[in-house]
C-alpha positions as CSV (number, residue, x, y, z in Angstrom):
1,M,0.0,0.0,0.0
2,T,3.0,2.2,-0.2
3,D,1.9,3.8,-3.5
4,F,-1.1,5.3,-1.8
5,S,-1.3,9.1,-3.0
6,A,-3.0,10.6,0.0
7,P,-0.5,12.0,2.4
8,S,-0.6,11.3,6.2
9,S,1.1,14.5,7.0
10,G,1.2,18.0,5.8
11,P,4.1,20.2,4.7
12,S,7.3,19.9,6.7
13,G,6.0,16.9,8.5
14,A,3.0,18.8,10.0
15,P,0.0,16.6,10.9
16,S,-2.7,16.4,8.3
17,P,-6.0,18.2,9.2
18,S,-8.4,15.9,11.1
19,P,-10.8,13.9,8.8
20,A,-13.5,15.0,11.4
21,E,-13.0,18.6,10.2
22,S,-13.3,17.7,6.5
23,P,-16.1,19.3,4.4
24,L,-17.7,15.9,3.9
25,V,-18.0,15.0,7.6
26,K,-19.3,18.5,8.3
27,R,-21.9,18.2,5.6
28,L,-23.0,14.7,6.8
29,A,-23.5,16.5,10.2
30,G,-25.7,19.0,8.8
31,R,-23.0,21.8,9.2
32,G,-22.8,22.6,5.5
33,A,-22.9,26.3,6.0
34,E,-19.5,26.2,7.6
35,V,-17.9,24.9,4.3
36,A,-20.1,26.6,1.8
37,D,-17.2,27.7,-0.3
38,A,-15.7,24.2,-0.5
39,P,-16.1,22.0,-3.5
40,P,-19.0,19.6,-3.3
41,S,-18.2,16.4,-1.5
42,V,-18.8,13.0,-3.3
43,W,-18.4,9.3,-2.6
44,F,-20.2,6.3,-4.2
45,M,-22.0,3.4,-2.5
46,R,-20.1,0.3,-3.6
47,Q,-17.3,2.2,-4.9
48,A,-14.9,-0.5,-3.5
49,G,-15.2,-3.7,-5.1
50,R,-16.5,-5.4,-8.3
51,S,-16.1,-2.4,-10.7
52,L,-12.4,-2.1,-10.2
53,P,-9.8,-4.4,-12.0
54,E,-7.4,-3.9,-9.0
55,Y,-10.0,-5.3,-6.7
56,K,-10.3,-8.5,-8.6
57,Q,-6.6,-8.8,-8.5
58,V,-6.2,-8.3,-4.8
59,R,-9.1,-10.5,-3.9
60,G,-8.3,-13.3,-6.3
61,T,-10.0,-16.5,-5.3
62,T,-10.6,-15.6,-1.6
63,G,-14.3,-15.7,-0.6
64,M,-16.2,-12.4,-0.3
65,L,-16.8,-12.7,3.4
66,E,-13.3,-14.3,4.2
67,S,-11.6,-11.2,2.5
68,C,-13.5,-8.9,4.8
69,L,-11.7,-10.6,7.8
70,I,-8.3,-10.3,6.4
71,P,-7.3,-6.8,7.7
72,E,-4.6,-5.9,5.1
73,M,-6.9,-7.2,2.3
74,A,-9.9,-5.1,3.4
75,A,-7.9,-2.0,4.0
76,E,-6.4,-2.2,0.6
77,I,-9.8,-2.7,-1.1
78,T,-11.1,0.2,0.9
79,L,-8.2,2.5,-0.4
80,Q,-8.5,1.5,-4.0
81,P,-11.3,3.9,-5.1
82,V,-10.0,6.7,-3.2
83,R,-6.6,6.4,-4.9
84,R,-8.3,6.0,-8.4
85,H,-11.3,8.2,-8.3
86,K,-10.2,11.0,-5.8
87,V,-13.5,10.6,-3.8
88,D,-13.8,12.6,-0.5
89,A,-14.2,9.5,1.7
90,G,-13.5,5.8,1.9
91,I,-16.3,3.4,2.6
92,F,-15.0,0.5,4.7
93,F,-15.0,-2.7,2.6
94,S,-17.1,-5.2,4.4
95,D,-20.5,-6.7,3.9
96,I,-23.8,-6.6,5.8
97,M,-23.2,-10.3,6.3
98,T,-19.8,-10.0,8.1
99,P,-21.3,-9.8,11.6
100,L,-23.1,-12.8,11.1
101,K,-20.1,-14.7,9.8
102,I,-18.2,-13.5,12.9
103,A,-21.2,-14.6,15.1
104,G,-20.7,-18.1,13.7
105,L,-23.7,-18.5,11.5
106,G,-23.5,-20.5,8.2
107,V,-23.7,-17.9,5.5
108,H,-21.7,-17.5,2.4
109,I,-22.0,-15.0,-0.7
110,E,-22.8,-17.1,-3.7
111,P,-21.7,-15.3,-7.0
112,G,-24.7,-14.2,-9.1
113,I,-27.1,-14.7,-6.1
114,G,-25.9,-13.0,-2.9
115,P,-26.0,-14.2,0.7
116,V,-27.1,-17.7,1.2
117,F,-27.6,-19.4,4.6
118,E,-27.0,-23.0,5.1
119,E,-29.8,-23.1,7.8
120,P,-32.3,-20.2,7.5
121,I,-34.2,-19.0,10.6
122,S,-37.4,-20.9,10.5
123,S,-38.8,-21.3,14.1
124,E,-38.9,-19.8,17.5
125,A,-36.2,-22.4,18.5
126,D,-33.8,-21.1,16.0
127,I,-34.3,-17.5,17.0
128,R,-33.8,-18.5,20.8
129,A,-30.6,-20.5,19.8
130,L,-28.9,-17.4,18.4
131,P,-25.6,-16.8,20.1
132,P,-25.4,-13.9,22.8
133,V,-24.0,-10.6,21.6
134,D,-21.4,-10.5,24.4
135,D,-17.8,-10.0,25.0
136,V,-16.9,-13.1,22.9
137,I,-18.3,-11.5,19.8
138,R,-16.9,-8.1,20.7
139,A,-13.5,-9.8,20.8
140,A,-14.0,-11.6,17.6
141,L,-14.4,-8.0,15.9
142,D,-10.6,-7.4,16.4
143,P,-9.9,-8.2,12.6
144,I,-12.5,-5.4,12.0
145,R,-10.7,-2.9,14.2
146,E,-7.4,-3.8,12.7
147,A,-8.6,-3.2,9.2
148,V,-10.1,0.2,10.1
149,R,-6.9,1.2,12.0
150,I,-4.8,0.3,8.8
151,T,-7.1,2.2,6.5
152,V,-7.4,5.3,8.7
153,E,-3.6,5.5,8.9
154,E,-3.3,5.4,5.2
155,L,-6.2,7.7,4.5
156,G,-4.6,10.7,6.5
157,S,-7.1,13.5,6.3
158,T,-9.5,11.7,4.1
159,P,-12.4,10.4,6.3
160,L,-13.4,6.9,6.5
161,I,-17.1,5.9,6.7
162,G,-18.1,2.8,8.6
163,F,-21.3,0.9,7.9
164,C,-23.5,-1.8,8.8
165,G,-26.7,-3.4,7.5
166,A,-30.1,-2.5,9.1
167,P,-32.1,-4.9,11.2
168,F,-34.8,-5.5,8.6
169,T,-32.6,-6.3,5.8
170,V,-30.3,-8.5,7.7
171,A,-33.1,-10.4,9.4
172,S,-34.7,-10.9,6.1
173,Y,-31.8,-12.6,4.7
174,M,-31.8,-14.8,7.8
175,V,-35.4,-15.8,7.4
176,E,-35.6,-16.1,3.7
177,G,-32.3,-17.8,3.4
178,R,-31.2,-16.0,0.3
179,P,-32.3,-12.8,-1.6
180,S,-36.2,-12.5,-2.0
181,R,-38.2,-10.5,-4.4
182,D,-41.1,-9.7,-1.8
183,H,-39.8,-10.7,1.7
184,L,-43.0,-12.5,2.2
185,T,-41.9,-14.9,4.8
186,T,-40.2,-12.0,6.7
187,R,-43.3,-9.8,6.6
188,S,-45.6,-12.6,7.5
189,L,-43.4,-13.3,10.7
190,M,-43.5,-9.8,11.6
191,T,-47.2,-9.5,11.5
192,R,-48.1,-13.0,12.7
193,E,-45.6,-13.3,15.6
194,P,-44.5,-9.7,16.4
195,E,-42.9,-10.6,19.7
196,L,-40.7,-13.3,18.0
197,W,-39.8,-10.9,15.2
198,A,-38.9,-8.2,17.7
199,H,-36.6,-10.8,19.4
200,L,-34.7,-11.5,16.1
201,A,-34.7,-7.8,14.9
202,E,-33.1,-6.8,18.5
203,W,-30.5,-9.6,18.2
204,V,-29.5,-8.2,14.8
205,A,-29.6,-4.6,16.0
206,N,-27.2,-5.5,18.9
207,L,-24.9,-7.4,16.6
208,S,-24.8,-4.6,13.8
209,G,-24.5,-2.0,16.4
210,E,-21.3,-3.7,18.0
211,F,-19.9,-4.0,14.5
212,L,-20.7,-0.4,13.8
213,R,-19.1,1.0,17.2
214,A,-16.0,-1.2,16.7
215,Q,-15.4,0.8,13.3
216,V,-15.8,4.1,14.9
217,E,-13.7,3.3,17.9
218,A,-10.9,2.3,15.6
219,G,-11.1,5.5,13.7
220,A,-14.0,5.8,11.3
221,S,-15.2,9.5,11.1
222,A,-18.9,8.8,10.0
223,V,-21.3,5.8,9.6
224,Q,-24.1,4.6,7.4
225,L,-26.9,2.2,8.1
226,F,-27.9,0.3,4.9
227,D,-31.6,-0.9,4.7
228,S,-31.7,-2.4,1.2
229,W,-35.3,-3.8,1.6
230,A,-37.1,-1.3,3.8
231,G,-38.8,0.0,0.7
232,S,-41.1,-3.1,0.6
233,L,-42.9,-1.9,3.7
234,S,-45.6,0.6,4.3
235,E,-44.6,3.6,6.7
236,R,-47.0,2.4,9.3
237,V,-45.5,-1.2,9.3
238,Y,-41.9,0.3,9.2
239,R,-42.6,2.5,12.3
240,E,-44.3,-0.2,14.2
241,H,-42.0,-3.1,13.6
242,V,-38.6,-1.9,12.2
243,L,-37.9,1.7,13.2
244,P,-37.2,0.9,17.0
245,H,-34.5,-1.7,15.9
246,S,-32.8,0.6,13.4
247,E,-32.9,3.3,16.0
248,R,-31.3,0.9,18.4
249,T,-28.5,0.0,16.0
250,L,-27.6,3.7,15.4
251,G,-27.8,4.3,19.2
252,F,-24.6,2.3,19.6
253,V,-22.6,5.3,18.2
254,A,-24.8,8.1,19.5
255,D,-22.2,9.0,22.0
256,L,-19.2,8.9,19.9
257,D,-20.0,12.3,18.0
258,V,-20.1,11.1,14.4
259,P,-22.4,11.8,11.7
260,R,-24.8,9.1,11.1
261,T,-26.5,8.5,7.6
262,H,-29.5,6.3,7.2
263,F,-30.1,5.0,3.6
264,G,-32.9,2.8,2.5
265,V,-33.7,1.7,-1.0
266,G,-37.3,2.7,-2.3
267,T,-38.0,4.5,0.7
268,G,-39.2,7.8,-0.7
269,H,-42.7,7.4,0.7
270,M,-41.4,7.4,4.3
271,L,-38.3,9.5,4.5
272,P,-39.4,11.2,7.7
273,A,-39.7,7.8,9.4
274,I,-36.1,6.9,8.1
275,A,-34.8,10.2,9.7
276,D,-36.5,9.4,12.9
277,A,-34.0,6.3,13.5
278,G,-31.5,8.9,14.7
279,A,-29.8,10.0,11.5
280,T,-28.1,13.3,11.0
281,C,-28.1,12.7,7.2
282,V,-30.8,10.8,5.1
283,G,-29.5,8.8,2.1
284,V,-32.0,9.5,-0.7
285,D,-32.4,7.0,-3.7
286,H,-32.9,7.9,-7.3
287,R,-36.5,7.1,-7.2
288,I,-37.5,10.6,-5.9
289,E,-36.4,14.1,-6.6
290,L,-33.8,15.4,-4.2
291,S,-35.7,18.6,-3.8
292,E,-38.8,16.7,-2.9
293,A,-36.9,14.7,-0.4
294,I,-35.5,17.8,1.3
295,D,-39.0,19.3,1.6
296,L,-40.1,16.1,3.4
297,L,-37.4,16.1,5.9
298,P,-36.6,18.2,9.0
299,G,-34.6,21.3,8.0
300,H,-31.5,20.5,10.1
301,L,-30.8,17.3,8.4
302,A,-28.2,16.7,5.7
303,V,-29.1,14.7,2.6
304,Q,-27.0,12.3,0.5
305,G,-27.6,11.3,-3.1
306,N,-29.1,10.8,-5.6
307,I,-27.5,10.4,-9.1
308,D,-29.4,7.7,-11.1
309,P,-26.9,4.9,-11.4
310,S,-28.1,4.3,-15.0
311,V,-26.5,7.5,-16.2
312,L,-23.0,5.8,-15.7
313,F,-23.9,4.0,-18.9
314,S,-25.3,7.1,-20.8
315,S,-23.2,10.0,-22.5
316,E,-20.9,12.1,-20.6
317,E,-23.1,15.1,-21.2
318,V,-26.1,13.3,-19.6
319,R,-24.1,12.2,-16.6
320,F,-22.6,15.9,-16.0
321,A,-26.2,17.4,-16.4
322,E,-27.6,14.8,-13.8
323,A,-24.7,15.6,-11.4
324,K,-25.3,19.4,-11.7
325,R,-29.1,18.9,-11.1
326,V,-28.4,16.9,-7.9
327,V,-25.8,19.5,-6.7
328,E,-28.0,22.4,-7.3
329,Q,-31.0,20.8,-5.6
330,G,-29.0,19.7,-2.6
331,R,-27.9,23.4,-1.9
332,A,-31.3,23.8,0.0
333,A,-30.3,21.2,2.6
334,A,-28.4,21.7,5.9
335,G,-25.7,19.8,4.3
336,Q,-25.2,17.6,1.1
337,V,-23.0,14.8,0.1
338,V,-23.2,13.7,-3.6
339,N,-23.6,10.1,-4.2
340,L,-25.6,7.7,-6.4
341,G,-29.1,6.8,-5.7
342,H,-27.9,3.1,-5.1
343,G,-24.6,1.3,-5.5
344,V,-22.0,1.3,-8.4
345,P,-23.0,-1.4,-10.8
346,P,-20.3,-3.9,-11.2
347,T,-20.0,-3.5,-15.1
348,T,-19.4,0.3,-14.6
349,D,-16.3,1.7,-16.5
350,P,-14.0,3.0,-13.7
351,Q,-12.9,5.9,-15.9
352,V,-16.6,7.1,-16.0
353,L,-16.5,7.5,-12.2
354,T,-13.2,9.2,-12.1
355,D,-14.3,11.8,-14.7
356,L,-17.6,12.3,-12.8
357,V,-15.9,13.0,-9.5
358,A,-13.7,15.6,-11.3
359,H,-16.7,17.2,-12.7
360,I,-18.7,17.1,-9.4
361,H,-15.7,18.9,-7.7
362,S,-15.6,21.6,-10.4
363,L,-19.1,22.5,-9.6
């Protein structure tokens, strides 16, 4: 990793500015007015990984979840898009299934499918048998802490964003056993046996929360909670059965003074509920206008988003116009960080992202 271009110290060996004082972190905290003259801040969900040839070279034949637990490998993969694209933050390379792997559950990532469980959660006995989230699991998070420490040292003044999966999405995988189109089994458990669902969701919240806290304590400057499947719920069901557990997850870092982004896919119909989980910034996907999202949210919150990922496969003119639209709409928020409305597709040309970052910075 010695070729990493971001310096860890300033001129004459002076320490680099703290990443906590970077424009991106201030914007995620809703303090955008303090850095109004700085160029727009940008990073991309899934910027580290499948779209980069250097990622494929480093990971080789190592399994996805296994690679997340090799500190030097996870750090290197996290750093790759910062080197290449000059984005304003690294997103810690891991997976929402990593905490479950650490907890001893039989899960693996099947290429072309996603997370697959050897024994899906299908009964009350299965839920009651889940291991306690205790000091044993906290100690098992040491590879995560070490990966974060390595990454933060290399990043210097560039902030690192830690992340974890939200309870609904993670628990859905556990119940369904693999990706699902409608999460029908999970939703039926939620409404048929709400107390049992609450026990499972609280277990996930505690595990994800410990995973998140370990990253911050090791040096991450901000966090993001991903809820990939929350958009399948109504706002009423979300508030009743999901919101308390997402709030519990973010509560694990509430005392650590880091910005907290909450992002859900397809959640434009319930953005105030997403915000109520304890976010300082709400991630907005591409299915809703950013200006409309800002109008729906409390004025003190920042927003992140929401370039449509499809424009990565369009013309440069279209991409640049989309970026300009997003930046201009986002100026009305208390803070704005530019991102995609979902993750980087694996077939994206890396040069497209590099050029898009440079354009966004020029705005």
